[in-house]
CHARMM internal coordinates of N, CA and C (Angstrom, degrees):
IC EDIT
DIST 1 N 1 CA 1.4648
DIST 1 CA 1 C 1.5321
ANGL 1 N 1 CA 1 C 108.44
DIST 1 C 2 N 1.3144
ANGL 1 CA 1 C 2 N 116.56
DIHE 1 N 1 CA 1 C 2 N 132.01
DIST 2 N 2 CA 1.4557
ANGL 1 C 2 N 2 CA 120.43
DIHE 1 CA 1 C 2 N 2 CA -179.97
DIST 2 CA 2 C 1.5216
ANGL 2 N 2 CA 2 C 110.19
DIHE 1 C 2 N 2 CA 2 C -105.50
DIST 2 C 3 N 1.3036
ANGL 2 CA 2 C 3 N 114.97
DIHE 2 N 2 CA 2 C 3 N 146.62
DIST 3 N 3 CA 1.4582
ANGL 2 C 3 N 3 CA 120.93
DIHE 2 CA 2 C 3 N 3 CA 176.54
DIST 3 CA 3 C 1.5215
ANGL 3 N 3 CA 3 C 107.33
DIHE 2 C 3 N 3 CA 3 C -91.15
DIST 3 C 4 N 1.3154
ANGL 3 CA 3 C 4 N 116.07
DIHE 3 N 3 CA 3 C 4 N 125.54
DIST 4 N 4 CA 1.4549
ANGL 3 C 4 N 4 CA 121.43
DIHE 3 CA 3 C 4 N 4 CA -178.24
DIST 4 CA 4 C 1.5197
ANGL 4 N 4 CA 4 C 109.41
DIHE 3 C 4 N 4 CA 4 C -110.34
DIST 4 C 5 N 1.3235
ANGL 4 CA 4 C 5 N 115.10
DIHE 4 N 4 CA 4 C 5 N 131.22
DIST 5 N 5 CA 1.4560
ANGL 4 C 5 N 5 CA 118.29
DIHE 4 CA 4 C 5 N 5 CA 176.05
DIST 5 CA 5 C 1.5262
ANGL 5 N 5 CA 5 C 108.30
DIHE 4 C 5 N 5 CA 5 C -79.92
DIST 5 C 6 N 1.3040
ANGL 5 CA 5 C 6 N 115.41
DIHE 5 N 5 CA 5 C 6 N 164.99
DIST 6 N 6 CA 1.4648
ANGL 5 C 6 N 6 CA 120.20
DIHE 5 CA 5 C 6 N 6 CA 177.02
DIST 6 CA 6 C 1.5173
ANGL 6 N 6 CA 6 C 109.91
DIHE 5 C 6 N 6 CA 6 C -59.15
DIST 6 C 7 N 1.3155
ANGL 6 CA 6 C 7 N 116.38
DIHE 6 N 6 CA 6 C 7 N -43.41
DIST 7 N 7 CA 1.4672
ANGL 6 C 7 N 7 CA 120.07
DIHE 6 CA 6 C 7 N 7 CA -179.63
DIST 7 CA 7 C 1.5259
ANGL 7 N 7 CA 7 C 110.83
DIHE 6 C 7 N 7 CA 7 C -59.35
DIST 7 C 8 N 1.3264
ANGL 7 CA 7 C 8 N 116.51
DIHE 7 N 7 CA 7 C 8 N -45.44
DIST 8 N 8 CA 1.4666
ANGL 7 C 8 N 8 CA 119.96
DIHE 7 CA 7 C 8 N 8 CA -179.88
DIST 8 CA 8 C 1.5266
ANGL 8 N 8 CA 8 C 111.19
DIHE 7 C 8 N 8 CA 8 C -63.35
DIST 8 C 9 N 1.3248
ANGL 8 CA 8 C 9 N 116.75
DIHE 8 N 8 CA 8 C 9 N -40.79
DIST 9 N 9 CA 1.4621
ANGL 8 C 9 N 9 CA 120.73
DIHE 8 CA 8 C 9 N 9 CA 179.81
DIST 9 CA 9 C 1.5254
ANGL 9 N 9 CA 9 C 110.63
DIHE 8 C 9 N 9 CA 9 C -65.49
DIST 9 C 10 N 1.3263
ANGL 9 CA 9 C 10 N 116.98
DIHE 9 N 9 CA 9 C 10 N -40.77
DIST 10 N 10 CA 1.4647
ANGL 9 C 10 N 10 CA 120.47
DIHE 9 CA 9 C 10 N 10 CA 179.12
DIST 10 CA 10 C 1.5225
ANGL 10 N 10 CA 10 C 110.18
DIHE 9 C 10 N 10 CA 10 C -63.60
DIST 10 C 11 N 1.3272
ANGL 10 CA 10 C 11 N 116.50
DIHE 10 N 10 CA 10 C 11 N -47.68
DIST 11 N 11 CA 1.4740
ANGL 10 C 11 N 11 CA 120.69
DIHE 10 CA 10 C 11 N 11 CA -178.88
DIST 11 CA 11 C 1.5258
ANGL 11 N 11 CA 11 C 110.27
DIHE 10 C 11 N 11 CA 11 C -62.59
DIST 11 C 12 N 1.3255
ANGL 11 CA 11 C 12 N 116.66
DIHE 11 N 11 CA 11 C 12 N -43.85
DIST 12 N 12 CA 1.4614
ANGL 11 C 12 N 12 CA 120.84
DIHE 11 CA 11 C 12 N 12 CA -179.91
DIST 12 CA 12 C 1.5249
ANGL 12 N 12 CA 12 C 111.09
DIHE 11 C 12 N 12 CA 12 C -59.61
DIST 12 C 13 N 1.3306
ANGL 12 CA 12 C 13 N 116.51
DIHE 12 N 12 CA 12 C 13 N -45.20
DIST 13 N 13 CA 1.4543
ANGL 12 C 13 N 13 CA 120.31
DIHE 12 CA 12 C 13 N 13 CA -179.85
DIST 13 CA 13 C 1.5225
ANGL 13 N 13 CA 13 C 112.09
DIHE 12 C 13 N 13 CA 13 C -73.63
DIST 13 C 14 N 1.3147
ANGL 13 CA 13 C 14 N 116.86
DIHE 13 N 13 CA 13 C 14 N -33.20
DIST 14 N 14 CA 1.4563
ANGL 13 C 14 N 14 CA 121.59
DIHE 13 CA 13 C 14 N 14 CA 178.09
DIST 14 CA 14 C 1.5231
ANGL 14 N 14 CA 14 C 110.61
DIHE 13 C 14 N 14 CA 14 C -60.40
DIST 14 C 15 N 1.3064
ANGL 14 CA 14 C 15 N 116.24
DIHE 14 N 14 CA 14 C 15 N -40.08
DIST 15 N 15 CA 1.4742
ANGL 14 C 15 N 15 CA 121.09
DIHE 14 CA 14 C 15 N 15 CA -179.09
DIST 15 CA 15 C 1.5251
ANGL 15 N 15 CA 15 C 112.21
DIHE 14 C 15 N 15 CA 15 C -63.76
DIST 15 C 16 N 1.3106
ANGL 15 CA 15 C 16 N 117.79
DIHE 15 N 15 CA 15 C 16 N -22.38
DIST 16 N 16 CA 1.4657
ANGL 15 C 16 N 16 CA 121.58
DIHE 15 CA 15 C 16 N 16 CA -179.72
DIST 16 CA 16 C 1.5272
ANGL 16 N 16 CA 16 C 112.58
DIHE 15 C 16 N 16 CA 16 C -81.53
DIST 16 C 17 N 1.3354
ANGL 16 CA 16 C 17 N 116.79
DIHE 16 N 16 CA 16 C 17 N -12.47
DIST 17 N 17 CA 1.4586
ANGL 16 C 17 N 17 CA 120.99
DIHE 16 CA 16 C 17 N 17 CA -176.47
DIST 17 CA 17 C 1.5282
ANGL 17 N 17 CA 17 C 111.84
DIHE 16 C 17 N 17 CA 17 C -87.68
DIST 17 C 18 N 1.3295
ANGL 17 CA 17 C 18 N 114.42
DIHE 17 N 17 CA 17 C 18 N 157.15
DIST 18 N 18 CA 1.4634
ANGL 17 C 18 N 18 CA 119.67
DIHE 17 CA 17 C 18 N 18 CA 173.07
DIST 18 CA 18 C 1.5265
ANGL 18 N 18 CA 18 C 108.84
DIHE 17 C 18 N 18 CA 18 C -69.17
DIST 18 C 19 N 1.3395
ANGL 18 CA 18 C 19 N 115.55
DIHE 18 N 18 CA 18 C 19 N 165.20
DIST 19 N 19 CA 1.4713
ANGL 18 C 19 N 19 CA 118.86
DIHE 18 CA 18 C 19 N 19 CA 179.95
DIST 19 CA 19 C 1.5228
ANGL 19 N 19 CA 19 C 111.52
DIHE 18 C 19 N 19 CA 19 C -60.91
DIST 19 C 20 N 1.3365
ANGL 19 CA 19 C 20 N 117.60
DIHE 19 N 19 CA 19 C 20 N -36.76
DIST 20 N 20 CA 1.4675
ANGL 19 C 20 N 20 CA 120.15
DIHE 19 CA 19 C 20 N 20 CA 178.52
DIST 20 CA 20 C 1.5261
ANGL 20 N 20 CA 20 C 111.01
DIHE 19 C 20 N 20 CA 20 C -61.32
DIST 20 C 21 N 1.3260
ANGL 20 CA 20 C 21 N 115.71
DIHE 20 N 20 CA 20 C 21 N -44.31
DIST 21 N 21 CA 1.4700
ANGL 20 C 21 N 21 CA 120.00
DIHE 20 CA 20 C 21 N 21 CA 179.15
DIST 21 CA 21 C 1.5255
ANGL 21 N 21 CA 21 C 110.87
DIHE 20 C 21 N 21 CA 21 C -67.93
DIST 21 C 22 N 1.3303
ANGL 21 CA 21 C 22 N 117.42
DIHE 21 N 21 CA 21 C 22 N -37.41
DIST 22 N 22 CA 1.4630
ANGL 21 C 22 N 22 CA 120.59
DIHE 21 CA 21 C 22 N 22 CA 177.40
DIST 22 CA 22 C 1.5266
ANGL 22 N 22 CA 22 C 110.36
DIHE 21 C 22 N 22 CA 22 C -61.67
DIST 22 C 23 N 1.3445
ANGL 22 CA 22 C 23 N 116.85
DIHE 22 N 22 CA 22 C 23 N -38.49
DIST 23 N 23 CA 1.4637
ANGL 22 C 23 N 23 CA 120.32
DIHE 22 CA 22 C 23 N 23 CA 177.95
DIST 23 CA 23 C 1.5280
ANGL 23 N 23 CA 23 C 110.44
DIHE 22 C 23 N 23 CA 23 C -64.71
DIST 23 C 24 N 1.3329
ANGL 23 CA 23 C 24 N 116.84
DIHE 23 N 23 CA 23 C 24 N -38.96
DIST 24 N 24 CA 1.4694
ANGL 23 C 24 N 24 CA 120.12
DIHE 23 CA 23 C 24 N 24 CA 176.66
DIST 24 CA 24 C 1.5273
ANGL 24 N 24 CA 24 C 110.51
DIHE 23 C 24 N 24 CA 24 C -60.96
DIST 24 C 25 N 1.3209
ANGL 24 CA 24 C 25 N 116.03
DIHE 24 N 24 CA 24 C 25 N -41.97
DIST 25 N 25 CA 1.4698
ANGL 24 C 25 N 25 CA 120.04
DIHE 24 CA 24 C 25 N 25 CA 178.77
DIST 25 CA 25 C 1.5241
ANGL 25 N 25 CA 25 C 109.70
DIHE 24 C 25 N 25 CA 25 C -62.80
DIST 25 C 26 N 1.3274
ANGL 25 CA 25 C 26 N 116.81
DIHE 25 N 25 CA 25 C 26 N -44.92
DIST 26 N 26 CA 1.4624
ANGL 25 C 26 N 26 CA 120.92
DIHE 25 CA 25 C 26 N 26 CA 178.78
DIST 26 CA 26 C 1.5317
ANGL 26 N 26 CA 26 C 110.92
DIHE 25 C 26 N 26 CA 26 C -60.66
DIST 26 C 27 N 1.3240
ANGL 26 CA 26 C 27 N 116.94
DIHE 26 N 26 CA 26 C 27 N -43.37
DIST 27 N 27 CA 1.4660
ANGL 26 C 27 N 27 CA 120.79
DIHE 26 CA 26 C 27 N 27 CA 177.93
DIST 27 CA 27 C 1.5302
ANGL 27 N 27 CA 27 C 110.64
DIHE 26 C 27 N 27 CA 27 C -60.82
DIST 27 C 28 N 1.3304
ANGL 27 CA 27 C 28 N 116.12
DIHE 27 N 27 CA 27 C 28 N -40.62
DIST 28 N 28 CA 1.4645
ANGL 27 C 28 N 28 CA 120.16
DIHE 27 CA 27 C 28 N 28 CA 179.95
DIST 28 CA 28 C 1.5226
ANGL 28 N 28 CA 28 C 111.18
DIHE 27 C 28 N 28 CA 28 C -66.56
DIST 28 C 29 N 1.3309
ANGL 28 CA 28 C 29 N 116.14
DIHE 28 N 28 CA 28 C 29 N -41.43
DIST 29 N 29 CA 1.4694
ANGL 28 C 29 N 29 CA 119.93
DIHE 28 CA 28 C 29 N 29 CA 178.35
DIST 29 CA 29 C 1.5204
ANGL 29 N 29 CA 29 C 109.94
DIHE 28 C 29 N 29 CA 29 C -61.12
DIST 29 C 30 N 1.3201
ANGL 29 CA 29 C 30 N 116.82
DIHE 29 N 29 CA 29 C 30 N -43.65
DIST 30 N 30 CA 1.4702
ANGL 29 C 30 N 30 CA 120.21
DIHE 29 CA 29 C 30 N 30 CA 178.55
DIST 30 CA 30 C 1.5249
ANGL 30 N 30 CA 30 C 111.27
DIHE 29 C 30 N 30 CA 30 C -63.67
DIST 30 C 31 N 1.3302
ANGL 30 CA 30 C 31 N 116.78
DIHE 30 N 30 CA 30 C 31 N -37.78
DIST 31 N 31 CA 1.4608
ANGL 30 C 31 N 31 CA 120.86
DIHE 30 CA 30 C 31 N 31 CA 175.93
DIST 31 CA 31 C 1.5297
ANGL 31 N 31 CA 31 C 110.21
DIHE 30 C 31 N 31 CA 31 C -61.10
DIST 31 C 32 N 1.3298
ANGL 31 CA 31 C 32 N 116.68
DIHE 31 N 31 CA 31 C 32 N -45.79
DIST 32 N 32 CA 1.4658
ANGL 31 C 32 N 32 CA 120.45
DIHE 31 CA 31 C 32 N 32 CA -179.91
DIST 32 CA 32 C 1.5186
ANGL 32 N 32 CA 32 C 112.00
DIHE 31 C 32 N 32 CA 32 C -63.11
DIST 32 C 33 N 1.3371
ANGL 32 CA 32 C 33 N 116.82
DIHE 32 N 32 CA 32 C 33 N -35.69
DIST 33 N 33 CA 1.4577
ANGL 32 C 33 N 33 CA 120.46
DIHE 32 CA 32 C 33 N 33 CA 179.66
DIST 33 CA 33 C 1.5226
ANGL 33 N 33 CA 33 C 111.10
DIHE 32 C 33 N 33 CA 33 C -65.59
DIST 33 C 34 N 1.3151
ANGL 33 CA 33 C 34 N 117.01
DIHE 33 N 33 CA 33 C 34 N -32.60
DIST 34 N 34 CA 1.4634
ANGL 33 C 34 N 34 CA 121.05
DIHE 33 CA 33 C 34 N 34 CA -177.54
DIST 34 CA 34 C 1.5222
ANGL 34 N 34 CA 34 C 112.89
DIHE 33 C 34 N 34 CA 34 C -87.31
DIST 34 C 35 N 1.3141
ANGL 34 CA 34 C 35 N 116.43
DIHE 34 N 34 CA 34 C 35 N -19.08
DIST 35 N 35 CA 1.4665
ANGL 34 C 35 N 35 CA 121.47
DIHE 34 CA 34 C 35 N 35 CA -177.60
DIST 35 CA 35 C 1.5273
ANGL 35 N 35 CA 35 C 109.38
DIHE 34 C 35 N 35 CA 35 C -66.88
DIST 35 C 36 N 1.3260
ANGL 35 CA 35 C 36 N 116.84
DIHE 35 N 35 CA 35 C 36 N 125.16
DIST 36 N 36 CA 1.4728
ANGL 35 C 36 N 36 CA 118.19
DIHE 35 CA 35 C 36 N 36 CA 179.92
DIST 36 CA 36 C 1.5308
ANGL 36 N 36 CA 36 C 110.94
DIHE 35 C 36 N 36 CA 36 C -68.50
DIST 36 C 37 N 1.3134
ANGL 36 CA 36 C 37 N 114.35
DIHE 36 N 36 CA 36 C 37 N 143.35
DIST 37 N 37 CA 1.4568
ANGL 36 C 37 N 37 CA 120.27
DIHE 36 CA 36 C 37 N 37 CA 177.61
DIST 37 CA 37 C 1.5197
ANGL 37 N 37 CA 37 C 107.37
DIHE 36 C 37 N 37 CA 37 C -89.53
DIST 37 C 38 N 1.3143
ANGL 37 CA 37 C 38 N 115.61
DIHE 37 N 37 CA 37 C 38 N 116.19
DIST 38 N 38 CA 1.4624
ANGL 37 C 38 N 38 CA 119.48
DIHE 37 CA 37 C 38 N 38 CA 178.39
DIST 38 CA 38 C 1.5170
ANGL 38 N 38 CA 38 C 108.53
DIHE 37 C 38 N 38 CA 38 C -109.27
DIST 38 C 39 N 1.2940
ANGL 38 CA 38 C 39 N 114.76
DIHE 38 N 38 CA 38 C 39 N 121.65
DIST 39 N 39 CA 1.4545
ANGL 38 C 39 N 39 CA 120.13
DIHE 38 CA 38 C 39 N 39 CA 177.72
DIST 39 CA 39 C 1.5186
ANGL 39 N 39 CA 39 C 108.21
DIHE 38 C 39 N 39 CA 39 C -105.35
DIST 39 C 40 N 1.3043
ANGL 39 CA 39 C 40 N 114.31
DIHE 39 N 39 CA 39 C 40 N 128.48
DIST 40 N 40 CA 1.4550
ANGL 39 C 40 N 40 CA 119.80
DIHE 39 CA 39 C 40 N 40 CA 177.76
DIST 40 CA 40 C 1.5206
ANGL 40 N 40 CA 40 C 108.07
DIHE 39 C 40 N 40 CA 40 C -95.49
DIST 40 C 41 N 1.3088
ANGL 40 CA 40 C 41 N 116.63
DIHE 40 N 40 CA 40 C 41 N 129.23
DIST 41 N 41 CA 1.4682
ANGL 40 C 41 N 41 CA 117.96
DIHE 40 CA 40 C 41 N 41 CA 179.61
DIST 41 CA 41 C 1.5244
ANGL 41 N 41 CA 41 C 110.03
DIHE 40 C 41 N 41 CA 41 C -62.94
DIST 41 C 42 N 1.3052
ANGL 41 CA 41 C 42 N 115.48
DIHE 41 N 41 CA 41 C 42 N 138.17
DIST 42 N 42 CA 1.4558
ANGL 41 C 42 N 42 CA 119.80
DIHE 41 CA 41 C 42 N 42 CA 179.22
DIST 42 CA 42 C 1.5181
ANGL 42 N 42 CA 42 C 109.89
DIHE 41 C 42 N 42 CA 42 C -81.72
DIST 42 C 43 N 1.3217
ANGL 42 CA 42 C 43 N 114.33
DIHE 42 N 42 CA 42 C 43 N 139.86
DIST 43 N 43 CA 1.4545
ANGL 42 C 43 N 43 CA 119.99
DIHE 42 CA 42 C 43 N 43 CA 175.32
DIST 43 CA 43 C 1.5179
ANGL 43 N 43 CA 43 C 107.98
DIHE 42 C 43 N 43 CA 43 C -107.50
DIST 43 C 44 N 1.2911
ANGL 43 CA 43 C 44 N 115.62
DIHE 43 N 43 CA 43 C 44 N 146.67
DIST 44 N 44 CA 1.4612
ANGL 43 C 44 N 44 CA 118.15
DIHE 43 CA 43 C 44 N 44 CA 177.66
DIST 44 CA 44 C 1.5263
ANGL 44 N 44 CA 44 C 109.05
DIHE 43 C 44 N 44 CA 44 C -69.45
DIST 44 C 45 N 1.3166
ANGL 44 CA 44 C 45 N 116.00
DIHE 44 N 44 CA 44 C 45 N 156.05
DIST 45 N 45 CA 1.4568
ANGL 44 C 45 N 45 CA 120.50
DIHE 44 CA 44 C 45 N 45 CA 177.84
DIST 45 CA 45 C 1.5187
ANGL 45 N 45 CA 45 C 110.40
DIHE 44 C 45 N 45 CA 45 C -58.33
DIST 45 C 46 N 1.3184
ANGL 45 CA 45 C 46 N 116.33
DIHE 45 N 45 CA 45 C 46 N -42.28
DIST 46 N 46 CA 1.4646
ANGL 45 C 46 N 46 CA 119.44
DIHE 45 CA 45 C 46 N 46 CA -179.91
DIST 46 CA 46 C 1.5254
ANGL 46 N 46 CA 46 C 110.75
DIHE 45 C 46 N 46 CA 46 C -64.60
DIST 46 C 47 N 1.3260
ANGL 46 CA 46 C 47 N 117.27
DIHE 46 N 46 CA 46 C 47 N -39.26
DIST 47 N 47 CA 1.4535
ANGL 46 C 47 N 47 CA 120.56
DIHE 46 CA 46 C 47 N 47 CA 177.82
DIST 47 CA 47 C 1.5138
ANGL 47 N 47 CA 47 C 111.67
DIHE 46 C 47 N 47 CA 47 C -66.03
DIST 47 C 48 N 1.3241
ANGL 47 CA 47 C 48 N 116.76
DIHE 47 N 47 CA 47 C 48 N -37.97
DIST 48 N 48 CA 1.4650
ANGL 47 C 48 N 48 CA 121.17
DIHE 47 CA 47 C 48 N 48 CA -179.47
DIST 48 CA 48 C 1.5241
ANGL 48 N 48 CA 48 C 111.56
DIHE 47 C 48 N 48 CA 48 C -68.96
DIST 48 C 49 N 1.3180
ANGL 48 CA 48 C 49 N 116.92
DIHE 48 N 48 CA 48 C 49 N -27.95
DIST 49 N 49 CA 1.4681
ANGL 48 C 49 N 49 CA 120.73
DIHE 48 CA 48 C 49 N 49 CA -178.61
DIST 49 CA 49 C 1.5281
ANGL 49 N 49 CA 49 C 113.19
DIHE 48 C 49 N 49 CA 49 C -100.09
DIST 49 C 50 N 1.3090
ANGL 49 CA 49 C 50 N 117.32
DIHE 49 N 49 CA 49 C 50 N 2.55
DIST 50 N 50 CA 1.4666
ANGL 49 C 50 N 50 CA 120.91
DIHE 49 CA 49 C 50 N 50 CA -174.19
DIST 50 CA 50 C 1.5259
ANGL 50 N 50 CA 50 C 112.13
DIHE 49 C 50 N 50 CA 50 C -56.78
DIST 50 C 51 N 1.3213
ANGL 50 CA 50 C 51 N 117.69
DIHE 50 N 50 CA 50 C 51 N -38.75
DIST 51 N 51 CA 1.4632
ANGL 50 C 51 N 51 CA 120.28
DIHE 50 CA 50 C 51 N 51 CA -177.52
DIST 51 CA 51 C 1.5283
ANGL 51 N 51 CA 51 C 112.57
DIHE 50 C 51 N 51 CA 51 C -69.00
DIST 51 C 52 N 1.3393
ANGL 51 CA 51 C 52 N 117.82
DIHE 51 N 51 CA 51 C 52 N -13.00
DIST 52 N 52 CA 1.4618
ANGL 51 C 52 N 52 CA 121.58
DIHE 51 CA 51 C 52 N 52 CA 179.43
DIST 52 CA 52 C 1.5283
ANGL 52 N 52 CA 52 C 112.43
DIHE 51 C 52 N 52 CA 52 C -90.52
DIST 52 C 53 N 1.3303
ANGL 52 CA 52 C 53 N 116.30
DIHE 52 N 52 CA 52 C 53 N -2.96
DIST 53 N 53 CA 1.4668
ANGL 52 C 53 N 53 CA 122.00
DIHE 52 CA 52 C 53 N 53 CA -178.14
DIST 53 CA 53 C 1.5280
ANGL 53 N 53 CA 53 C 111.55
DIHE 52 C 53 N 53 CA 53 C 53.95
DIST 53 C 54 N 1.3523
ANGL 53 CA 53 C 54 N 115.34
DIHE 53 N 53 CA 53 C 54 N 40.74
DIST 54 N 54 CA 1.4634
ANGL 53 C 54 N 54 CA 120.76
DIHE 53 CA 53 C 54 N 54 CA 177.91
DIST 54 CA 54 C 1.5165
ANGL 54 N 54 CA 54 C 109.06
DIHE 53 C 54 N 54 CA 54 C -103.42
DIST 54 C 55 N 1.3228
ANGL 54 CA 54 C 55 N 115.20
DIHE 54 N 54 CA 54 C 55 N 147.56
DIST 55 N 55 CA 1.4603
ANGL 54 C 55 N 55 CA 119.26
DIHE 54 CA 54 C 55 N 55 CA 174.20
DIST 55 CA 55 C 1.5148
ANGL 55 N 55 CA 55 C 107.25
DIHE 54 C 55 N 55 CA 55 C -114.66
DIST 55 C 56 N 1.3133
ANGL 55 CA 55 C 56 N 116.85
DIHE 55 N 55 CA 55 C 56 N 116.61
DIST 56 N 56 CA 1.4625
ANGL 55 C 56 N 56 CA 122.49
DIHE 55 CA 55 C 56 N 56 CA 178.26
DIST 56 CA 56 C 1.5156
ANGL 56 N 56 CA 56 C 107.29
DIHE 55 C 56 N 56 CA 56 C -106.03
DIST 56 C 57 N 1.3221
ANGL 56 CA 56 C 57 N 114.81
DIHE 56 N 56 CA 56 C 57 N 119.93
DIST 57 N 57 CA 1.4614
ANGL 56 C 57 N 57 CA 119.43
DIHE 56 CA 56 C 57 N 57 CA -178.77
DIST 57 CA 57 C 1.5298
ANGL 57 N 57 CA 57 C 110.20
DIHE 56 C 57 N 57 CA 57 C -96.68
DIST 57 C 58 N 1.3142
ANGL 57 CA 57 C 58 N 115.00
DIHE 57 N 57 CA 57 C 58 N 166.58
DIST 58 N 58 CA 1.4625
ANGL 57 C 58 N 58 CA 120.10
DIHE 57 CA 57 C 58 N 58 CA 176.10
DIST 58 CA 58 C 1.5224
ANGL 58 N 58 CA 58 C 109.73
DIHE 57 C 58 N 58 CA 58 C -60.88
DIST 58 C 59 N 1.3197
ANGL 58 CA 58 C 59 N 117.98
DIHE 58 N 58 CA 58 C 59 N -35.71
DIST 59 N 59 CA 1.4621
ANGL 58 C 59 N 59 CA 121.29
DIHE 58 CA 58 C 59 N 59 CA 178.41
DIST 59 CA 59 C 1.5295
ANGL 59 N 59 CA 59 C 110.83
DIHE 58 C 59 N 59 CA 59 C -66.57
DIST 59 C 60 N 1.3500
ANGL 59 CA 59 C 60 N 117.53
DIHE 59 N 59 CA 59 C 60 N -37.52
DIST 60 N 60 CA 1.4699
ANGL 59 C 60 N 60 CA 120.45
DIHE 59 CA 59 C 60 N 60 CA 176.36
DIST 60 CA 60 C 1.5324
ANGL 60 N 60 CA 60 C 110.48
DIHE 59 C 60 N 60 CA 60 C -60.08
DIST 60 C 61 N 1.3136
ANGL 60 CA 60 C 61 N 115.91
DIHE 60 N 60 CA 60 C 61 N -43.28
DIST 61 N 61 CA 1.4638
ANGL 60 C 61 N 61 CA 120.99
DIHE 60 CA 60 C 61 N 61 CA -179.91
DIST 61 CA 61 C 1.5233
ANGL 61 N 61 CA 61 C 110.31
DIHE 60 C 61 N 61 CA 61 C -66.86
DIST 61 C 62 N 1.3332
ANGL 61 CA 61 C 62 N 117.05
DIHE 61 N 61 CA 61 C 62 N -43.29
DIST 62 N 62 CA 1.4650
ANGL 61 C 62 N 62 CA 121.36
DIHE 61 CA 61 C 62 N 62 CA 179.32
DIST 62 CA 62 C 1.5267
ANGL 62 N 62 CA 62 C 110.24
DIHE 61 C 62 N 62 CA 62 C -61.92
DIST 62 C 63 N 1.3254
ANGL 62 CA 62 C 63 N 117.37
DIHE 62 N 62 CA 62 C 63 N -41.52
DIST 63 N 63 CA 1.4609
ANGL 62 C 63 N 63 CA 121.31
DIHE 62 CA 62 C 63 N 63 CA 179.31
DIST 63 CA 63 C 1.5300
ANGL 63 N 63 CA 63 C 110.67
DIHE 62 C 63 N 63 CA 63 C -64.79
DIST 63 C 64 N 1.3243
ANGL 63 CA 63 C 64 N 117.09
DIHE 63 N 63 CA 63 C 64 N -42.24
DIST 64 N 64 CA 1.4646
ANGL 63 C 64 N 64 CA 120.77
DIHE 63 CA 63 C 64 N 64 CA 178.33
DIST 64 CA 64 C 1.5279
ANGL 64 N 64 CA 64 C 110.36
DIHE 63 C 64 N 64 CA 64 C -62.53
DIST 64 C 65 N 1.3233
ANGL 64 CA 64 C 65 N 116.99
DIHE 64 N 64 CA 64 C 65 N -41.35
DIST 65 N 65 CA 1.4709
ANGL 64 C 65 N 65 CA 120.03
DIHE 64 CA 64 C 65 N 65 CA 177.94
DIST 65 CA 65 C 1.5195
ANGL 65 N 65 CA 65 C 111.39
DIHE 64 C 65 N 65 CA 65 C -62.76
DIST 65 C 66 N 1.3515
ANGL 65 CA 65 C 66 N 116.28
DIHE 65 N 65 CA 65 C 66 N -44.36
DIST 66 N 66 CA 1.4631
ANGL 65 C 66 N 66 CA 119.88
DIHE 65 CA 65 C 66 N 66 CA 179.14
DIST 66 CA 66 C 1.5379
ANGL 66 N 66 CA 66 C 110.31
DIHE 65 C 66 N 66 CA 66 C -60.26
DIST 66 C 67 N 1.3147
ANGL 66 CA 66 C 67 N 116.03
DIHE 66 N 66 CA 66 C 67 N -41.25
DIST 67 N 67 CA 1.4546
ANGL 66 C 67 N 67 CA 120.93
DIHE 66 CA 66 C 67 N 67 CA -178.78
DIST 67 CA 67 C 1.5254
ANGL 67 N 67 CA 67 C 111.50
DIHE 66 C 67 N 67 CA 67 C -66.23
DIST 67 C 68 N 1.3143
ANGL 67 CA 67 C 68 N 115.91
DIHE 67 N 67 CA 67 C 68 N -42.06
DIST 68 N 68 CA 1.4667
ANGL 67 C 68 N 68 CA 120.65
DIHE 67 CA 67 C 68 N 68 CA -178.87
DIST 68 CA 68 C 1.5178
ANGL 68 N 68 CA 68 C 110.92
DIHE 67 C 68 N 68 CA 68 C -68.07
DIST 68 C 69 N 1.3284
ANGL 68 CA 68 C 69 N 116.98
DIHE 68 N 68 CA 68 C 69 N -42.07
DIST 69 N 69 CA 1.4636
ANGL 68 C 69 N 69 CA 121.15
DIHE 68 CA 68 C 69 N 69 CA -172.19
DIST 69 CA 69 C 1.5213
ANGL 69 N 69 CA 69 C 114.21
DIHE 68 C 69 N 69 CA 69 C -95.71
DIST 69 C 70 N 1.3428
ANGL 69 CA 69 C 70 N 117.96
DIHE 69 N 69 CA 69 C 70 N 5.41
DIST 70 N 70 CA 1.4689
ANGL 69 C 70 N 70 CA 118.19
DIHE 69 CA 69 C 70 N 70 CA -179.34
DIST 70 CA 70 C 1.5257
ANGL 70 N 70 CA 70 C 109.92
DIHE 69 C 70 N 70 CA 70 C -67.63
DIST 70 C 71 N 1.3337
ANGL 70 CA 70 C 71 N 116.41
DIHE 70 N 70 CA 70 C 71 N 145.20
DIST 71 N 71 CA 1.4734
ANGL 70 C 71 N 71 CA 120.75
DIHE 70 CA 70 C 71 N 71 CA 179.92
DIST 71 CA 71 C 1.5261
ANGL 71 N 71 CA 71 C 110.56
DIHE 70 C 71 N 71 CA 71 C -62.30
DIST 71 C 72 N 1.2885
ANGL 71 CA 71 C 72 N 116.35
DIHE 71 N 71 CA 71 C 72 N 143.78
DIST 72 N 72 CA 1.4760
ANGL 71 C 72 N 72 CA 121.28
DIHE 71 CA 71 C 72 N 72 CA 179.70
DIST 72 CA 72 C 1.4968
ANGL 72 N 72 CA 72 C 111.73
DIHE 71 C 72 N 72 CA 72 C -84.76
END
COOR INIT
IC SEED 1 N 1 CA 1 C
IC BUILD
């Protein structure tokens, strides 16, 4: 089994496309290069819920995790 990088997988699949499709891929790559990267600052869960006047404890979070991940 070989490990393939994303770049290798893209190139391998690109070679299977017609020239018209390859041009579309190139146009898309150029679009992505020009697209500004906008990072949104992360807010803490407590900060996001502050306006609700809720208190979320570590035990509340642990209980929610147990409930979500419990075997079916």
